[in-house]
Every structure is written in structure tokens, then in C-alpha cells.
C-alpha positions as CSV (number, residue, x, y, z in Angstrom):
1,X,-1.2,21.2,13.1
2,X,-0.1,17.7,12.2
3,X,-2.8,15.7,10.4
4,X,-2.5,12.6,12.5
5,X,-1.2,13.7,15.8
6,X,-1.4,10.9,18.4
7,X,-2.7,8.3,15.9
8,X,-1.2,4.9,15.4
9,X,-0.4,3.8,11.8
10,X,0.7,0.5,10.3
11,X,2.4,0.3,6.9
12,X,3.2,-3.0,5.1
13,X,5.9,-3.2,2.4
14,X,7.7,-0.3,4.1
15,X,11.3,-1.3,3.5
16,X,11.5,0.9,0.4
17,X,9.6,2.9,-2.2
18,X,6.1,4.0,-1.6
19,X,5.9,2.1,1.7
20,X,8.9,3.8,3.1
21,X,7.8,7.2,1.9
22,X,4.3,6.6,3.5
23,X,5.8,5.5,6.8
24,X,7.9,8.6,6.9
25,X,5.0,10.8,6.0
26,X,2.8,9.3,8.7
27,X,5.4,10.0,11.3
28,X,5.9,13.6,10.0
29,X,2.2,14.1,10.5
30,X,2.4,13.0,14.1
31,X,1.5,9.3,14.0
32,X,3.3,6.5,15.8
33,X,4.3,4.0,13.1
34,X,4.6,0.2,12.9
35,X,6.8,-0.5,9.9
36,X,6.5,-4.0,8.4
37,X,8.1,-5.9,5.5
38,X,9.6,-9.3,4.6
39,X,12.9,-7.4,4.2
40,X,14.2,-7.0,7.7
41,X,17.2,-4.7,6.8
42,X,15.2,-2.2,4.8
43,X,12.3,-2.2,7.3
44,X,14.7,-1.6,10.2
45,X,16.2,1.2,8.2
46,X,12.9,2.9,7.7
47,X,12.0,2.7,11.4
48,X,15.5,4.1,12.2
49,X,14.9,7.0,9.7
50,X,11.7,7.9,11.5
51,X,13.4,7.8,14.9
52,X,16.3,9.9,13.7
53,X,13.8,12.6,12.8
54,X,12.3,12.5,16.3
55,X,9.3,10.2,15.5
56,X,8.2,7.0,17.1
57,X,8.5,3.8,15.1
58,X,9.1,0.1,15.4
59,X,9.7,-2.7,12.9
60,X,7.9,-6.1,12.8
61,X,8.7,-8.6,10.0
62,X,5.6,-10.2,8.4
63,X,4.7,-12.0,5.3
64,X,1.3,-10.7,4.4
65,X,0.4,-13.9,2.5
66,X,0.3,-15.8,5.8
67,X,-2.7,-15.2,8.1
68,X,-0.9,-16.0,11.3
69,X,1.8,-13.5,10.6
70,X,-0.7,-10.8,9.7
71,X,-2.6,-11.4,12.9
72,X,0.6,-11.3,14.9
73,X,1.5,-8.0,13.1
74,X,-1.7,-6.3,14.1
75,X,-1.5,-7.7,17.6
76,X,2.1,-6.5,17.9
77,X,1.1,-3.0,16.8
78,X,-1.6,-2.9,19.5
79,X,0.8,-4.3,22.1
80,X,3.3,-1.6,21.2
81,X,1.0,1.4,20.9
82,X,-2.3,0.5,22.4
83,X,-4.5,0.7,19.3
84,X,-4.7,1.0,15.5
85,X,-6.1,4.0,13.8
86,X,-4.6,3.9,10.3
87,X,-3.2,1.3,7.9
88,X,-1.6,1.3,4.5
89,X,-1.7,-2.1,2.9
90,X,1.2,-1.5,0.5
91,X,3.0,-4.8,0.3
92,X,3.1,-6.2,-3.2
93,X,5.1,-7.8,-6.0
94,X,5.1,-7.4,-9.8
95,X,6.0,-11.0,-10.8
96,X,7.1,-12.0,-14.2
97,X,6.2,-10.4,-17.5
98,X,4.9,-12.9,-20.1
99,X,2.1,-13.3,-22.6
100,X,-1.2,-14.4,-21.1
101,X,-0.9,-18.1,-22.2
102,X,2.7,-18.2,-21.0
103,X,1.9,-17.0,-17.5
104,X,2.9,-19.8,-15.2
105,X,0.6,-21.1,-12.5
106,X,3.4,-20.5,-9.9
107,X,3.7,-16.9,-10.9
108,X,-0.1,-16.4,-10.8
109,X,-0.4,-18.0,-7.4
110,X,2.5,-16.0,-5.8
111,X,1.2,-12.7,-7.1
112,X,-2.3,-13.4,-6.0
113,X,-1.1,-14.6,-2.6
114,X,0.8,-11.4,-1.8
115,X,-1.1,-8.7,-3.6
116,X,-4.7,-9.9,-3.3
117,X,-4.8,-12.5,-0.5
118,X,-2.3,-10.3,1.5
119,X,-4.6,-7.3,1.2
120,X,-7.6,-9.5,2.2
121,X,-5.8,-10.8,5.3
122,X,-4.6,-7.4,6.3
123,X,-8.1,-5.9,5.9
124,X,-9.6,-8.6,8.0
125,X,-7.1,-8.2,10.9
126,X,-7.1,-4.4,10.8
127,X,-10.9,-4.1,10.6
128,X,-11.3,-6.6,13.4
129,X,-9.1,-4.5,15.6
130,X,-10.8,-1.2,14.7
131,X,-14.2,-2.7,15.5
132,X,-12.9,-4.0,18.9
133,X,-11.9,-0.4,19.8
134,X,-15.6,0.4,19.6
135,X,-16.7,3.6,21.2
136,X,-13.3,4.3,22.7
137,X,-12.2,6.4,19.7
138,X,-13.3,3.5,17.4
139,X,-13.3,3.6,13.6
140,X,-10.2,4.1,11.5
141,X,-9.0,4.5,8.0
142,X,-7.3,2.0,5.7
143,X,-5.7,2.7,2.3
144,X,-4.9,-0.2,0.0
145,X,-2.2,0.1,-2.7
146,X,-3.7,-0.8,-6.0
147,X,-2.4,0.4,-9.4
148,X,-3.6,1.8,-12.6
149,X,-3.3,-1.9,-13.5
150,X,-6.4,-2.2,-11.3
151,X,-8.2,0.1,-13.7
152,X,-7.0,-1.0,-17.1
153,X,-5.1,-3.8,-18.7
154,X,-1.4,-4.2,-19.4
155,X,-0.2,-6.8,-21.9
156,X,2.3,-9.1,-20.3
157,X,1.0,-8.4,-16.8
158,X,-2.2,-10.4,-16.6
159,X,-1.6,-11.9,-13.2
160,X,-0.6,-8.5,-11.7
161,X,-3.6,-6.9,-13.4
162,X,-6.0,-9.5,-12.0
163,X,-4.5,-9.0,-8.5
164,X,-4.9,-5.2,-8.5
165,X,-8.5,-5.3,-10.0
166,X,-9.2,-7.6,-7.0
167,X,-7.7,-5.2,-4.5
168,X,-10.1,-2.5,-5.8
169,X,-13.0,-4.9,-5.4
170,X,-12.0,-5.7,-1.8
171,X,-11.7,-2.0,-1.1
172,X,-15.2,-1.2,-2.3
173,X,-16.8,-4.1,-0.4
174,X,-15.1,-3.5,2.9
175,X,-15.9,0.2,2.6
176,X,-19.6,-0.6,2.2
177,X,-19.8,-3.2,5.0
178,X,-18.0,-1.0,7.6
179,X,-19.0,2.5,6.7
180,X,-21.5,2.7,9.6
181,X,-18.8,1.6,12.0
182,X,-16.7,4.6,11.1
183,X,-14.1,2.6,9.2
184,X,-13.1,4.1,5.9
185,X,-11.4,2.1,3.2
186,X,-10.0,3.5,0.0
187,X,-7.6,2.5,-2.8
188,X,-4.9,4.5,-4.5
189,X,-3.8,3.6,-8.0
190,X,-0.3,4.8,-8.9
191,X,1.0,4.7,-12.5
192,X,4.8,4.7,-13.1
193,X,6.5,5.6,-9.8
194,X,10.3,5.8,-9.2
195,X,10.7,2.6,-7.3
196,X,12.6,-0.7,-7.4
197,X,9.4,-2.4,-8.7
198,X,9.3,-0.1,-11.7
199,X,13.0,-0.7,-12.3
200,X,12.4,-4.4,-12.3
201,X,9.6,-4.1,-14.8
202,X,11.7,-2.0,-17.1
203,X,14.5,-4.4,-16.9
204,X,12.2,-7.3,-17.7
205,X,10.4,-5.5,-20.5
206,X,13.6,-4.2,-22.3
207,X,16.1,-6.8,-21.4
208,X,18.1,-4.2,-19.4
209,X,18.3,-1.9,-22.4
210,X,16.3,0.9,-20.9
211,X,15.9,2.5,-17.5
212,X,12.4,2.9,-16.0
213,X,12.5,6.6,-16.8
214,X,13.5,6.0,-20.4
215,X,10.7,3.5,-20.8
216,X,8.0,5.3,-18.9
217,X,8.4,9.0,-18.8
218,X,6.9,9.6,-22.2
219,X,3.9,7.4,-21.5
220,X,2.5,9.8,-18.9
221,X,0.8,13.0,-20.1
222,X,2.7,15.0,-17.5
223,X,5.9,13.8,-19.2
224,X,7.5,12.0,-16.2
225,X,7.0,9.2,-13.8
226,X,5.9,10.1,-10.2
227,X,7.8,10.0,-6.9
228,X,7.0,7.9,-3.8
229,X,6.4,11.1,-1.9
230,X,3.6,12.1,-4.3
231,X,1.8,8.9,-3.5
232,X,2.5,9.0,0.2
233,X,1.0,12.4,0.5
234,X,-2.4,11.2,-0.8
235,X,-2.3,8.1,1.4
236,X,-1.7,10.0,4.6
237,X,-4.3,12.6,3.6
238,X,-6.9,9.9,3.0
239,X,-6.2,8.6,6.5
240,X,-6.8,12.0,8.0
241,X,-10.0,13.8,9.2
242,X,-9.7,16.0,6.1
243,X,-10.9,13.0,4.0
244,X,-13.6,12.1,6.5
245,X,-16.4,11.7,3.9
246,X,-14.3,9.6,1.5
247,X,-14.7,5.8,1.5
248,X,-14.8,3.2,-1.2
249,X,-12.9,5.5,-3.5
250,X,-10.4,4.3,-6.1
251,X,-8.1,7.2,-6.8
252,X,-5.5,7.3,-9.6
253,X,-2.2,8.9,-8.9
254,X,-1.0,8.7,-12.4
255,X,0.0,12.0,-14.1
256,X,-3.0,11.7,-16.3
257,X,-2.3,8.2,-17.6
258,X,-5.8,6.7,-17.5
259,X,-7.4,9.9,-18.8
260,X,-5.9,9.2,-22.2
């Protein structure tokens, strides 16, 4: 039986990569999916992919760094499907690689606005809706996309590292505050995953001389980077009843990277 049959799920940053894989996995497990991103073309494509496989999905554009757009996104999800049961706050950016003292204020502000403030705003709007559902099947499950950069440091990525450590802090606090309301909040922390973001980091770090696989495969004890599907599977499982006693968890999906 499908893990999330009849549930309603929202996925931000779903135009590609982990977000797209998660939206597709939610649908495959029976959920109706609201797909969101700032990239309209990719987001519409994700929703169309779900519908082509017989699922139910719509796209709403939203910039998660803007409170009004986040509130409109959650309201739009409820208007379309009647409620909100699951959310994956995946939208994020990597920003520029630079030594700590050369990180610009503009780069720091933008990364924090999307990765940390965006997660904060999404959590507020999602939890508010889940609380409003009350006894009528109330509660819900939220998964925030962090990173192994939320667990350890990475030279050259201080702004990104700060944002992802912050995401894990928000996860733990929201989990504690709303556990008795039946709302579970967890983080997943991927290492190198085969996405456009990793390609961008590899290009910045090596000046285009190495692909993400050439740069990252050997850094993982399993000898390879991961796939978006491998992260999506955990996210969707965390949103299911099978993870019903998990909240406040910060879970690496990293091929053993942080065990070194």
C-alpha cells in the first residue's frame, strides 16, 4: 500500500534535483503534490511529469525568502487540495565559494535569506496551517533540507555552512515546540548528490577543470556521490506513518562522509 495515500504534500525548490525527485516520490506514494520553485519552466515540468504518470500535481511559483509569497503558497495549496499534511522545505542556493574574510555581505545575505529565512518562513506558514486543521486529521510532517554542511565545516563555504547549521537549529526547536500537536519536523543532510548545485560548486572550485563526480566521488567512503532519488526516498519515508516516532532528527544521507 502506498505510504501517503490521500495525503497532500508541498515541495519547494522542486524544479530539479532533490526537489523534483521528492515531488515525484510523494506522488508515487499516493500524495497530491503542490510543486513550487522560482523557476517556472522547471516547476511546471515537474508537475507535468507527475500528471503524466497518473498523479495529481499543480505548480505555484514562490520565492521562499518573501513572507507574502510563502503564505500565498500554503494558502494556494489548501485552496487546491483542502489541507496540508506533508511539506519538504528544499529550496536553497549554494552561493559563491570564497575564503571567510572574502565572503561578501551580499552573498551572505542572499544565502541566509533563501536557505535559513526561507526555511523559517515556510515552517511558520506550514505549522500554522497544520495547527488550524486541529482534530480534523490534524498534525503533519515537515522535512527540511539541510546538508552535511549543517554538521561540519567546509572551507570556502562559510555562508552556506552557517545557513545549514541554522536550518538544523530551526528543525530541532520547531520539533520540540509542536510535538504534542502531532507535528513532526526533521532534517535530512545530504553530502555530494548528483544535482545542478553540485555541478556549480565543482565548477567554481576547480575553474571548470573537473566535473562534480571527478571532484567528489573519492571523498565519500562509498566511493561515489548520491542520487536525488536516494535522498527523496528518506524524505518521503520521514513524512509517512512509518516514521511516526521520529521528530527533531538530523539525518545524514552521505555515503559515510561524516563518519570519517
